[in-house]
MIDREN-893387 format. One record per residue (C-alpha): x, y, z negated; residue number from 1; residue in one letter. Coordinates in nm, 4 decimals. Layout:
X,Y,Z,NUM,a .
...
# end
This chain:
12.6365,29.4493,22.5290,1,x .
12.7777,29.7065,22.7750,2,x .
12.4865,29.9454,22.7192,3,x .
12.5340,29.9048,22.3447,4,x .
12.8971,29.9965,22.3833,5,x .
12.7912,30.3043,22.5861,6,x .
12.5549,30.4030,22.3091,7,x .
12.8257,30.3561,22.0481,8,x .
13.0657,30.5561,22.2601,9,x .
12.8211,30.8430,22.2660,10,x .
12.7731,30.8151,21.8903,11,x .
13.1434,30.8108,21.8402,12,x .
13.1795,31.1159,22.0646,13,x .
12.9270,31.2987,21.8495,14,x .
13.0937,31.1629,21.5390,15,x .
13.3894,31.3933,21.5664,16,x .
13.2397,31.6240,21.3105,17,x .
13.0346,31.3602,21.1190,18,x .
13.3353,31.1602,20.9900,19,x .
13.1412,30.8289,20.9669,20,x .
13.3023,30.4847,20.9324,21,x .
13.2196,30.2004,21.1769,22,x .
13.0470,30.0038,20.8978,23,x .
12.8167,30.2972,20.8190,24,x .
12.7310,30.3453,21.1859,25,x .
12.6383,29.9739,21.2271,26,x .
12.4241,29.9753,20.9117,27,x .
12.2365,30.2875,21.0218,28,x .
12.1673,30.1419,21.3671,29,x .
12.0313,29.8186,21.2128,30,x .
11.7874,30.0192,20.9997,31,x .
11.6676,30.2487,21.2779,32,x .
11.6545,29.9850,21.5581,33,x .
11.6329,29.6355,21.4063,34,x .
11.6295,29.4629,21.7499,35,x .
11.9387,29.6314,21.8840,36,x .
12.2390,29.4058,21.9455,37,x .
12.5259,29.5431,21.7383,38,x .
12.8788,29.4055,21.7872,39,x .
13.1072,29.2966,21.5065,40,x .
13.3035,29.5584,21.3206,41,x .
13.6409,29.4494,21.4595,42,x .
13.5017,29.4553,21.8150,43,x .
13.3505,29.7984,21.7489,44,x .
13.6831,29.9307,21.6237,45,x .
13.8644,29.8084,21.9344,46,x .
13.5966,29.9664,22.1535,47,x .
13.6219,30.2986,21.9684,48,x .
13.9964,30.3025,22.0233,49,x .
13.9391,30.2502,22.3933,50,x .
13.6839,30.5335,22.4001,51,x .
13.9194,30.7675,22.2199,52,x .
14.2000,30.6904,22.4614,53,x .
13.9714,30.7453,22.7572,54,x .
13.8305,31.0655,22.6149,55,x .
14.1805,31.2025,22.5805,56,x .
14.2400,31.1410,22.9503,57,x .
13.9066,31.2569,23.0829,58,x .
13.5901,31.3730,22.9135,59,x .
13.3969,31.3253,23.2359,60,x .
13.4059,30.9484,23.1952,61,x .
13.2244,30.9641,22.8636,62,x .
12.9639,31.1997,23.0073,63,x .
12.9054,30.9597,23.2975,64,x .
12.8478,30.6693,23.0614,65,x .
12.6112,30.8694,22.8472,66,x .
12.4200,30.9764,23.1596,67,x .
12.3991,30.6106,23.2625,68,x .
12.2452,30.5321,22.9256,69,x .
11.9915,30.8146,22.9704,70,x .
11.8798,30.7034,23.3139,71,x .
11.8752,30.3251,23.2544,72,x .
11.5148,30.2117,23.2466,73,x .
11.5944,29.8754,23.0907,74,x .
11.6789,30.0309,22.7555,75,x .
11.3686,29.9821,22.5417,76,x .
11.3597,29.9684,22.1663,77,x .
11.0704,29.7776,22.0092,78,x .
10.9275,29.8303,21.6651,79,x .
10.9222,29.4600,21.5616,80,x .
11.1616,29.4284,21.2655,81,x .
11.4107,29.1408,21.2418,82,x .
11.5233,29.2124,20.8851,83,x .
11.3509,29.1518,20.5484,84,x .
11.2216,29.4111,20.3040,85,x .
11.5059,29.3102,20.0686,86,x .
11.7620,29.3994,20.3377,87,x .
11.5893,29.7307,20.4142,88,x .
11.5828,29.8367,20.0465,89,x .
11.9487,29.7569,19.9866,90,x .
12.0689,29.9106,20.3154,91,x .
11.8565,30.2261,20.2907,92,x .
11.9743,30.2810,19.9322,93,x .
12.3367,30.2621,20.0439,94,x .
12.2821,30.4924,20.3437,95,x .
12.0923,30.7549,20.1463,96,x .
12.3883,30.8110,19.9162,97,x .
12.6015,30.9367,20.2064,98,x .
12.3184,31.1056,20.4009,99,x .
12.4151,30.8860,20.6955,100,x .
12.0651,30.8404,20.8387,101,x .
11.9865,31.2097,20.8152,102,x .
12.3041,31.3033,21.0026,103,x .
12.2312,31.0502,21.2790,104,x .
11.8784,31.1831,21.3233,105,x .
12.0050,31.5424,21.3280,106,x .
12.3067,31.5245,21.5588,107,x .
12.2785,31.2071,21.7691,108,x .
11.9192,31.1028,21.8382,109,x .
11.8178,31.4333,21.9993,110,x .
12.0558,31.3573,22.2849,111,x .
11.8673,31.0311,22.3792,112,x .
11.5455,31.0115,22.5712,113,x .
11.3529,30.6999,22.4553,114,x .
11.0061,30.5786,22.5577,115,x .
10.9314,30.4717,22.1988,116,x .
11.1264,30.6973,21.9667,117,x .
11.2107,30.5627,21.6220,118,x .
11.0452,30.6706,21.3034,119,x .
11.1354,30.9956,21.1454,120,x .
11.3449,31.0252,20.8340,121,x .
11.0362,31.1201,20.6356,122,x .
10.8527,30.8065,20.7521,123,x .
11.1451,30.5877,20.6542,124,x .
11.1687,30.7566,20.3182,125,x .
10.7910,30.7127,20.2641,126,x .
10.8219,30.3411,20.3571,127,x .
11.1164,30.3038,20.1208,128,x .
10.9198,30.4721,19.8387,129,x .
10.6134,30.2453,19.8830,130,x .
10.8237,29.9305,19.8903,131,x .
11.0110,30.0431,19.5797,132,x .
10.6882,30.1120,19.3857,133,x .
10.5377,29.7783,19.4902,134,x .
10.8576,29.5938,19.3932,135,x .
10.8613,29.7594,19.0473,136,x .
10.4940,29.6740,18.9950,137,x .
10.5445,29.3077,19.0860,138,x .
10.8477,29.2814,18.8638,139,x .
10.6196,29.3461,18.5648,140,x .
10.3884,29.0637,18.6730,141,x .
10.4724,28.7133,18.5442,142,x .
10.4078,28.5574,18.8852,143,x .
10.7464,28.6129,19.0420,144,x .
10.6522,28.4335,19.3631,145,x .
10.4568,28.7487,19.4736,146,x .
10.7737,28.9537,19.4322,147,x .
10.9778,28.6997,19.6255,148,x .
10.7168,28.6938,19.9000,149,x .
10.7369,29.0730,19.9308,150,x .
11.1169,29.0824,19.9410,151,x .
11.1457,28.7940,20.1891,152,x .
10.8805,28.9326,20.4289,153,x .
10.9947,29.0919,20.7578,154,x .
11.0457,29.4633,20.7483,155,x .
10.7985,29.6559,20.9743,156,x .
10.9366,29.9820,21.1055,157,x .
10.6886,30.2698,21.0418,158,x .
10.5495,30.4517,21.3469,159,x .
10.3743,30.7785,21.4082,160,x .
10.0099,30.8015,21.2904,161,x .
9.8795,30.8990,21.6304,162,x .
10.0145,30.5863,21.7940,163,x .
9.8980,30.3392,21.5244,164,x .
9.5543,30.4682,21.4219,165,x .
9.3530,30.3215,21.7110,166,x .
9.5157,29.9746,21.6957,167,x .
9.4401,29.9634,21.3230,168,x .
9.0689,30.0411,21.3809,169,x .
9.0438,29.7728,21.6467,170,x .
9.2054,29.5202,21.4154,171,x .
8.9596,29.6080,21.1353,172,x .
8.6617,29.5619,21.3682,173,x .
8.7901,29.2229,21.4798,174,x .
8.8298,29.1133,21.1184,175,x .
8.4685,29.2208,21.0393,176,x .
8.3289,29.0171,21.3306,177,x .
8.5298,28.7179,21.2188,178,x .
8.3918,28.7495,20.8648,179,x .
8.0295,28.7493,20.9918,180,x .
8.0952,28.4356,21.1959,181,x .
8.2392,28.2677,20.8884,182,x .
7.9176,28.3496,20.6892,183,x .
7.6975,28.1875,20.9559,184,x .
7.9132,27.8768,20.9670,185,x .
7.9083,27.8574,20.5855,186,x .
7.5236,27.8492,20.5747,187,x .
7.5232,27.5667,20.8319,188,x .
7.7716,27.3699,20.6250,189,x .
7.5499,27.4070,20.3129,190,x .
7.2464,27.2624,20.4968,191,x .
7.4500,26.9701,20.6227,192,x .
7.5784,26.9001,20.2689,193,x .
7.2180,26.8756,20.1342,194,x .
7.1323,26.6241,20.4068,195,x .
7.4418,26.4212,20.3266,196,x .
7.3486,26.4105,19.9537,197,x .
7.0078,26.2572,20.0389,198,x .
7.1686,25.9963,20.2594,199,x .
7.4211,25.9240,19.9833,200,x .
7.1430,25.8458,19.7293,201,x .
6.9839,25.5988,19.9713,202,x .
7.3232,25.4359,20.0350,203,x .
7.3806,25.4026,19.6576,204,x .
7.0537,25.2081,19.6109,205,x .
7.1457,24.9760,19.8974,206,x .
7.4946,24.9258,19.7485,207,x .
7.3421,24.8336,19.4079,208,x .
7.1285,24.5618,19.5747,209,x .
7.4355,24.4280,19.7561,210,x .
7.6338,24.4276,19.4286,211,x .
7.3632,24.2211,19.2522,212,x .
7.3595,23.9704,19.5364,213,x .
7.7417,23.9580,19.5268,214,x .
7.7479,23.8823,19.1518,215,x .
7.4919,23.6015,19.1940,216,x .
7.7033,23.4543,19.4733,217,x .
8.0116,23.4728,19.2483,218,x .
7.8291,23.2784,18.9734,219,x .
7.7368,23.0044,19.2193,220,x .
8.0950,22.9941,19.3485,221,x .
8.2273,22.9667,18.9902,222,x .
7.9981,22.6703,18.9158,223,x .
8.1058,22.4973,19.2360,224,x .
8.4717,22.5686,19.1560,225,x .
8.4278,22.4138,18.8090,226,x .
8.2834,22.0970,18.9601,227,x .
8.5685,22.0865,19.2125,228,x .
8.8283,22.1228,18.9329,229,x .
8.6745,21.8289,18.7438,230,x .
8.6869,21.6131,19.0558,231,x .
9.0479,21.7220,19.1253,232,x .
9.1538,21.6287,18.7702,233,x .
8.9918,21.2883,18.8055,234,x .
9.1739,21.2369,19.1350,235,x .
9.5025,21.3451,18.9796,236,x .
9.4524,21.1040,18.6884,237,x .
9.3845,20.8228,18.9312,238,x .
9.6939,20.9186,19.1334,239,x .
9.9030,20.9273,18.8152,240,x .
9.7749,20.5819,18.7127,241,x .
9.8515,20.4418,19.0576,242,x .
10.1990,20.6028,19.0505,243,x .
10.2683,20.4556,18.7036,244,x .
10.1636,20.1083,18.8159,245,x .
10.3814,20.1369,19.1253,246,x .
10.6785,20.2529,18.9154,247,x .
10.6287,19.9669,18.6690,248,x .
10.6064,19.7172,18.9526,249,x .
10.9226,19.8648,19.1100,250,x .
11.1109,19.8397,18.7787,251,x .
11.0012,19.4784,18.7342,252,x .
11.1168,19.3945,19.0853,253,x .
11.4493,19.5778,19.0297,254,x .
11.5015,19.3992,18.6979,255,x .
11.4256,19.0643,18.8614,256,x .
11.6752,19.1370,19.1401,257,x .
11.9368,19.2522,18.8869,258,x .
11.8937,18.9428,18.6695,259,x .
11.9142,18.7195,18.9739,260,x .
12.2317,18.8943,19.0883,261,x .
12.3823,18.8688,18.7377,262,x .
12.2964,18.4987,18.7177,263,x .
12.4587,18.4353,19.0518,264,x .
12.7619,18.6465,18.9565,265,x .
12.7920,18.4611,18.6233,266,x .
12.7927,18.1269,18.8004,267,x .
13.0553,18.2513,19.0436,268,x .
13.2651,18.3935,18.7605,269,x .
13.2426,18.0725,18.5622,270,x .
13.3618,17.8691,18.8556,271,x .
13.6292,18.1283,18.9376,272,x .
13.7399,18.1510,18.5730,273,x .
13.7799,17.7752,18.5416,274,x .
13.9719,17.7635,18.8672,275,x .
14.1848,18.0611,18.7674,276,x .
14.2527,17.9102,18.4253,277,x .
14.3700,17.5857,18.5829,278,x .
14.5876,17.7792,18.8279,279,x .
14.7419,17.9812,18.5433,280,x .
14.8235,17.6670,18.3442,281,x .
14.9753,17.5057,18.6502,282,x .
15.1710,17.8232,18.7319,283,x .
15.2899,17.8484,18.3718,284,x .
15.4127,17.4901,18.3705,285,x .
15.5889,17.5505,18.6995,286,x .
15.7555,17.8617,18.5575,287,x .
15.8618,17.6732,18.2437,288,x .
16.0073,17.3911,18.4502,289,x .
16.1832,17.6422,18.6774,290,x .
16.3215,17.8394,18.3821,291,x .
16.4443,17.5210,18.2163,292,x .
16.6144,17.4167,18.5378,293,x .
16.7777,17.7616,18.5600,294,x .
16.8819,17.7350,18.1962,295,x .
17.0371,17.3939,18.2626,296,x .
17.2248,17.5349,18.5607,297,x .
17.3407,17.8294,18.3526,298,x .
17.4594,17.6014,18.0730,299,x .
17.6472,17.3872,18.3231,300,x .
17.8143,17.6992,18.4622,301,x .
17.9034,17.8142,18.1104,302,x .
18.0505,17.4722,18.0348,303,x .
18.2549,17.4856,18.3516,304,x .
18.3768,17.8349,18.2658,305,x .
18.4613,17.7276,17.9114,306,x .
18.6564,17.4325,18.0425,307,x .
18.8393,17.6618,18.2853,308,x .
18.9214,17.9126,18.0081,309,x .
19.0312,17.6335,17.7768,310,x .
19.2598,17.4946,18.0444,311,x .
19.4083,17.8394,18.1066,312,x .
19.4646,17.8942,17.7346,313,x .
19.6260,17.5546,17.7041,314,x .
19.8581,17.6474,17.9880,315,x .
19.9329,17.9809,17.8207,316,x .
20.0068,17.8136,17.4876,317,x .
20.2237,17.5612,17.6621,318,x .
20.4155,17.8419,17.8336,319,x .
20.4549,18.0268,17.5056,320,x .
20.5753,17.7163,17.3313,321,x .
20.8170,17.6482,17.6103,322,x .
20.9479,18.0054,17.5946,323,x .
20.9746,17.9840,17.2124,324,x .
20.8290,18.3317,17.1476,325,x .
20.9548,18.4820,16.8233,326,x .
20.7325,18.7123,16.6175,327,x .
20.8833,18.9581,16.3677,328,x .
20.6794,19.0747,16.0699,329,x .
20.9462,19.2072,15.8296,330,x .
21.2346,19.4486,15.8929,331,x .
21.4599,19.6686,15.6772,332,x .
21.2999,19.5546,15.3554,333,x .
20.9384,19.6303,15.4524,334,x .
20.6597,19.4896,15.6616,335,x .
20.6147,19.6294,16.0095,336,x .
20.3260,19.8756,16.0797,337,x .
20.1592,19.6128,16.2996,338,x .
20.1298,19.3794,16.0002,339,x .
19.9810,19.6591,15.7892,340,x .
19.7307,19.7316,16.0667,341,x .
19.6280,19.3635,16.0883,342,x .
19.5781,19.3439,15.7096,343,x .
19.3673,19.6616,15.7045,344,x .
19.1573,19.5472,16.0034,345,x .
19.0878,19.2048,15.8533,346,x .
18.9846,19.3652,15.5251,347,x .
18.7527,19.6049,15.7086,348,x .
18.6017,19.3023,15.8913,349,x .
18.5055,19.1526,15.5545,350,x .
18.7929,18.9073,15.5005,351,x .
18.8806,18.8740,15.1323,352,x .
19.2226,18.9828,15.0063,353,x .
19.3047,18.6260,14.8999,354,x .
19.2341,18.4868,15.2453,355,x .
19.4072,18.7486,15.4648,356,x .
19.7427,18.5646,15.4723,357,x .
19.5766,18.2289,15.5379,358,x .
19.3750,18.3789,15.8245,359,x .
19.6873,18.5215,15.9925,360,x .
19.8725,18.1880,15.9589,361,x .
19.5780,17.9951,16.1066,362,x .
19.5547,18.2233,16.4116,363,x .
19.9300,18.2144,16.4811,364,x .
19.9580,17.8405,16.4273,365,x .
19.6639,17.7232,16.6361,366,x .
19.6680,17.9841,16.9124,367,x .
20.0366,18.0561,16.9500,368,x .
20.1960,17.7589,16.7836,369,x .
20.4012,17.9864,16.5587,370,x .
20.4616,17.8712,16.2021,371,x .
20.6606,17.9695,15.8961,372,x .
20.6396,18.3499,15.9387,373,x .
20.7008,18.5910,15.6529,374,x .
20.3597,18.7296,15.5656,375,x .
20.2560,18.9661,15.2822,376,x .
20.1348,18.8184,14.9571,377,x .
19.8031,18.8950,14.7896,378,x .
19.9527,19.1803,14.5861,379,x .
20.1158,19.3245,14.9002,380,x .
19.7827,19.3046,15.0795,381,x .
19.6205,19.4979,14.7949,382,x .
19.8868,19.7686,14.8164,383,x .
19.8366,19.7956,15.1943,384,x .
19.4619,19.8273,15.1474,385,x .
19.5224,20.0943,14.8828,386,x .
19.7463,20.2764,15.1302,387,x .
19.4663,20.2671,15.3896,388,x .
19.2287,20.4111,15.1296,389,x .
19.4697,20.6964,15.0566,390,x .
19.5178,20.7608,15.4282,391,x .
19.1407,20.7752,15.4745,392,x .
19.1114,21.0306,15.1926,393,x .
19.3914,21.2384,15.3447,394,x .
19.2022,21.2325,15.6745,395,x .
18.8867,21.3528,15.4958,396,x .
19.0820,21.6335,15.3281,397,x .
19.2350,21.7536,15.6561,398,x .
18.8950,21.7471,15.8316,399,x .
18.7232,21.9399,15.5494,400,x .
18.9951,22.2050,15.5404,401,x .
18.9655,22.2580,15.9170,402,x .
18.5852,22.2942,15.9147,403,x .
18.5025,22.5514,15.6482,404,x .
18.1436,22.6413,15.5409,405,x .
17.9818,22.3917,15.7796,406,x .
17.9988,22.0524,15.6004,407,x .
17.7120,21.8520,15.4509,408,x .
17.7423,21.6344,15.1376,409,x .
17.5201,21.3229,15.1174,410,x .
17.4948,21.1395,14.7865,411,x .
17.2794,20.8785,14.6184,412,x .
17.3014,20.6372,14.3255,413,x .
17.1720,20.2902,14.2506,414,x .
17.1863,20.0326,13.9706,415,x .
17.2259,19.6548,13.9810,416,x .
17.2633,19.4237,13.6820,417,x .
17.3294,19.7114,13.4417,418,x .
17.5998,19.8470,13.6735,419,x .
17.5724,20.1995,13.8144,420,x .
17.7113,20.2935,14.1538,421,x .
17.7392,20.6366,14.3142,422,x .
17.8213,20.6988,14.6802,423,x .
17.9262,21.0183,14.8635,424,x .
17.9372,21.0818,15.2392,425,x .
18.0475,21.3887,15.4363,426,x .
17.9026,21.5097,15.7689,427,x .
18.1167,21.7554,15.9678,428,x .
18.0507,21.9070,16.3104,429,x .
18.2825,21.6398,16.4563,430,x .
18.2082,21.3147,16.2666,431,x .
18.0466,21.1357,15.9698,432,x .
18.2934,21.0266,15.6981,433,x .
18.2596,20.8138,15.3832,434,x .
18.4041,21.0051,15.0879,435,x .
18.3879,20.7512,14.8043,436,x .
18.1976,20.4642,14.6414,437,x .
18.2392,20.4887,14.2613,438,x .
18.1195,20.2666,13.9796,439,x .
18.0128,20.4657,13.6746,440,x .
17.9089,20.3910,13.3210,441,x .
17.5954,20.6064,13.3476,442,x .
17.3868,20.7548,13.6274,443,x .
17.3052,21.0958,13.4786,444,x .
17.3755,21.4428,13.6218,445,x .
17.6926,21.5074,13.4225,446,x .
17.8437,21.1796,13.5447,447,x .
17.7723,21.2806,13.9059,448,x .
17.9382,21.6203,13.8507,449,x .
18.2516,21.4667,13.6980,450,x .
18.2711,21.2044,13.9749,451,x .
18.2584,21.4578,14.2604,452,x .
18.5232,21.6699,14.0823,453,x .
18.7555,21.3675,14.0506,454,x .
18.7119,21.2747,14.4168,455,x .
18.7856,21.6264,14.5468,456,x .
19.0782,21.6667,14.3025,457,x .
19.2288,21.3383,14.4246,458,x .
19.1993,21.4549,14.7871,459,x .
19.3533,21.7926,14.6938,460,x .
19.6556,21.6117,14.5399,461,x .
19.7009,21.4104,14.8581,462,x .
19.6900,21.7073,15.1003,463,x .
19.8929,21.9523,14.8846,464,x .
20.2642,21.9992,14.9431,465,x .
20.3277,22.1262,14.5890,466,x .
20.1501,22.1493,14.2539,467,x .
20.0777,22.5180,14.3109,468,x .
19.8620,22.4340,14.6118,469,x .
19.6424,22.1784,14.4337,470,x .
19.3985,22.4241,14.2755,471,x .
19.3676,22.6295,14.5939,472,x .
19.3032,22.3211,14.8107,473,x .
19.0560,22.1899,14.5519,474,x .
18.8644,22.5199,14.5747,475,x .
18.8695,22.5097,14.9558,476,x .
18.7351,22.1537,14.9563,477,x .
18.4512,22.2447,14.7198,478,x .
18.3690,22.5653,14.9086,479,x .
18.3634,22.3835,15.2431,480,x .
18.0384,22.2156,15.1341,481,x .
17.7526,22.4384,15.2539,482,x .
17.4727,22.1799,15.2809,483,x .
17.3511,21.8942,15.0591,484,x .
17.1110,21.6052,15.1169,485,x .
16.9683,21.3531,14.8693,486,x .
16.6421,21.1971,14.7591,487,x .
16.3952,21.3693,14.5270,488,x .
16.5137,21.2135,14.2030,489,x .
16.5363,21.4603,13.9155,490,x .
16.9046,21.3743,13.8592,491,x .
16.9885,21.4781,14.2149,492,x .
16.7982,21.8062,14.1784,493,x .
16.9931,21.8885,13.8593,494,x .
17.3189,21.7959,14.0326,495,x .
17.2349,22.0508,14.3035,496,x .
17.2023,22.3277,14.0418,497,x .
17.5321,22.2303,13.8767,498,x .
17.7141,22.2186,14.2101,499,x .
17.5916,22.5708,14.2971,500,x .
17.7296,22.6977,13.9635,501,x .
18.0698,22.5369,14.0326,502,x .
18.0870,22.6982,14.3794,503,x .
17.9974,23.0395,14.2353,504,x .
18.2774,23.0146,13.9772,505,x .
18.5293,22.9098,14.2431,506,x .
18.4214,23.1973,14.4701,507,x .
18.4834,23.4479,14.1923,508,x .
18.8369,23.3121,14.1419,509,x .
18.9550,23.2366,14.4957,510,x .
18.7520,23.4713,14.7189,511,x .
18.9650,23.7822,14.7730,512,x .
18.6724,24.0051,14.8767,513,x .
18.4338,23.8922,14.6027,514,x .
18.4490,24.2160,14.4018,515,x .
18.3811,24.4326,14.7080,516,x .
18.0743,24.2304,14.8143,517,x .
17.7216,24.3468,14.7393,518,x .
17.4867,24.1342,14.5300,519,x .
17.3035,24.0118,14.8401,520,x .
17.6310,23.9125,15.0073,521,x .
17.7459,23.7302,14.6909,522,x .
17.4163,23.5395,14.6673,523,x .
17.4354,23.4469,15.0351,524,x .
17.7958,23.3235,14.9983,525,x .
17.7082,23.1100,14.6930,526,x .
17.3888,22.9718,14.8480,527,x .
17.3734,22.6030,14.9498,528,x .
17.1100,22.4567,15.1792,529,x .
16.9390,22.1572,15.0179,530,x .
16.7416,21.8856,15.2022,531,x .
16.5529,21.6053,15.0319,532,x .
16.4923,21.2628,15.1842,533,x .
16.1202,21.1780,15.1891,534,x .
16.1512,20.7998,15.1940,535,x .
16.0101,20.7792,14.8408,536,x .
15.7043,20.9658,14.9625,537,x .
15.6307,20.6754,15.1984,538,x .
15.6606,20.4289,14.9106,539,x .
15.4294,20.6398,14.6946,540,x .
15.1899,20.6685,14.9859,541,x .
15.1799,20.2883,15.0113,542,x .
15.0925,20.2589,14.6404,543,x .
14.8185,20.5207,14.6768,544,x .
14.6719,20.3442,14.9813,545,x .
14.6759,20.0129,14.7929,546,x .
14.4763,20.1691,14.5067,547,x .
14.2297,20.3275,14.7493,548,x .
14.1733,19.9919,14.9217,549,x .
14.1111,19.8282,14.5817,550,x .
13.8395,20.0839,14.5040,551,x .
13.6844,20.0402,14.8486,552,x .
13.6729,19.6618,14.8004,553,x .
13.4894,19.7131,14.4718,554,x .
13.2301,19.9257,14.6512,555,x .
13.1595,19.6742,14.9268,556,x .
13.1497,19.3785,14.6799,557,x .
12.9131,19.5435,14.4289,558,x .
13.1866,19.6000,14.1728,559,x .
13.3530,19.2565,14.1700,560,x .
13.6331,19.3481,14.4097,561,x .
13.6811,18.9827,14.5086,562,x .
13.7697,18.9216,14.8710,563,x .
13.9594,18.6430,15.0470,564,x .
14.1331,18.3981,14.8134,565,x .
13.9927,18.5699,14.5021,566,x .
13.6534,18.4205,14.5834,567,x .
13.7882,18.0646,14.5534,568,x .
13.8055,17.9004,14.2071,569,x .
14.1442,17.7491,14.2900,570,x .
14.3108,18.0930,14.2859,571,x .
14.1243,18.2370,13.9888,572,x .
14.4408,18.2416,13.7779,573,x .
14.6464,18.4220,14.0425,574,x .
14.7289,18.7924,14.0107,575,x .
14.4985,19.0420,14.1840,576,x .
14.7058,19.3598,14.1516,577,x .
14.7114,19.4158,14.5264,578,x .
14.4129,19.4698,14.7512,579,x .
14.2996,19.1935,14.9844,580,x .
14.4321,19.3838,15.2899,581,x .
14.7820,19.4331,15.1414,582,x .
14.7839,19.0729,15.0163,583,x .
14.6947,18.9475,15.3641,584,x .
14.9760,19.1498,15.5244,585,x .
15.2313,19.0206,15.2739,586,x .
15.1156,18.6595,15.3175,587,x .
15.1423,18.6836,15.6962,588,x .
15.4912,18.8341,15.6752,589,x .
15.6093,18.5726,15.4242,590,x .
15.4736,18.2838,15.6289,591,x .
15.5488,18.3907,15.9858,592,x .
15.8562,18.6202,15.9774,593,x .
16.2090,18.4823,15.9806,594,x .
16.3651,18.5431,15.6399,595,x .
16.0272,18.5665,15.4682,596,x .
15.9531,18.2719,15.2407,597,x .
16.2293,18.0120,15.2730,598,x .
16.0315,17.7294,15.1094,599,x .
15.6805,17.7815,15.2475,600,x .
15.7357,17.9850,15.5646,601,x .
15.6963,17.8484,15.9171,602,x .
15.8427,18.1155,16.1482,603,x .
15.9866,17.8711,16.4015,604,x .
15.6578,17.6869,16.4443,605,x .
15.4828,18.0202,16.4934,606,x .
15.7357,18.1251,16.7597,607,x .
15.6859,17.7913,16.9395,608,x .
15.3097,17.8398,16.9344,609,x .
15.3399,18.1923,17.0790,610,x .
15.5806,18.0677,17.3458,611,x .
15.3240,17.8076,17.4533,612,x .
15.0763,18.0930,17.4985,613,x .
15.3225,18.2948,17.7013,614,x .
15.3740,18.5567,17.4300,615,x .
15.6623,18.6818,17.2147,616,x .
15.6767,18.7217,16.8365,617,x .
15.7455,19.0841,16.7506,618,x .
15.7492,19.0456,16.3709,619,x .
16.0963,19.1197,16.2332,620,x .
16.2504,19.1564,15.8911,621,x .
16.3869,19.5026,15.8202,622,x .
# end
């Protein structure tokens, strides 16, 4: 590296009038001496700066270094190229444009004494020309790999003719000798190939004989294999038969063991069942006896308690009689509120109006020993009950007025002995109230409409302070109904339509914002939610099921439809409207349920029978 720097220093010294860049100098050196070690451009620049600074101080130093380069015997430049033809063509083209190589040859190389001087500029140009022509020729050829081989081959630096002529002749002579040797060897190889062909024919005949023997052996092996397969199948069949017999024998033994175990288990179960049955009967009788004893004890305790209570009451009555308690029922020309409350309570408990006074006298006389009190007459009792009815209606009116647009009206009608009854109930968010129970001449829609109007008008009269408030309160009561519930009778459906019309008319009169509402808002305000009770659907479903069972009985009896009692001549005159299944259910209910058939039923006997079996009768009359 130091010698290279000395060389570059000398070049740079001579470069004062060449004006070459470091890159051009490096490229030229790589073309002329491919094996020379050239530093990087940045390192070269730093070295040039050092040389310039030193040259300014003393030119003798540069001359000494150049002299050292001249006299150093180790500096030898070989002609073996280390770059490809592609690199040489591109680099030489670039250098030729600036005449760099020519200037180096003219001004720098004459100052160096080399054992093997580099090629001349003419030789390099001639080499460049030949490579260019060969490259252009190969570019026209379709086989591009020849062109690539040329460009990727190492570049060989041209030398002088005098120094390369003799080595070329020697190389040609060596190649000729080698060619003659190859011809002799080729003739020997041909003779050996003929001998090998003869031996190959003999080997083919021997191989054919071996092949024939091999095929015959294969035929014999195939026949033997066939016989072996037959024997193997026979053995397998025998094994399968033996296995089947063993399996059958095993199943018979297993079945025998199972049957024996079942027989033994059955005997054990029979003995255990009889013992368990006896133990259950004994335990049941013990429980019955114990429960009866407990019941007797309980009855004795109840009797003792009753006697104690009776004694205490007798003492209390005696004390009351001794104290001569006085009871007031009438004051200031009217009966006291307590008396009114007692009359209303007794009537609500189901005591008739005629018997209310007698009931009060009996209680006071026998419990308190009080007699000859002033009690209300039958007509007074009726007036008090009427007062309670009016108070109840006032309560309904106050509740409906407090809970607007959230009340539900329930209604239904029924007939009995040519008398028509119509009932109304109200459900509010707080409670369920009975509005009225009216008897009407007819049960049509118009009668229902007039009845509900009369009931709400009566309530409006009771809750209004003046006549001017009656119509307004009546409208509020009607508008407070937002939901309705009834059965699916056609009269009730028509009543729903009429009630919606009445509410719409009242909204138009008494709703202050009615005219400003949109059509959707008006429809929503007049809308009433309607629910229908589906109890009648269950009844209809029962009728449909009864008919379906009748048809099914006809199918299974080949069209006669006679099952149960219908098959007996004794009942031939009885009605067969119901199916046998429905008839059986009704007969069981009539005979075994309390309240079924009073003349022919036996519910108590049936309960006794179930009790003896430790069970409870769950049949009840609804």
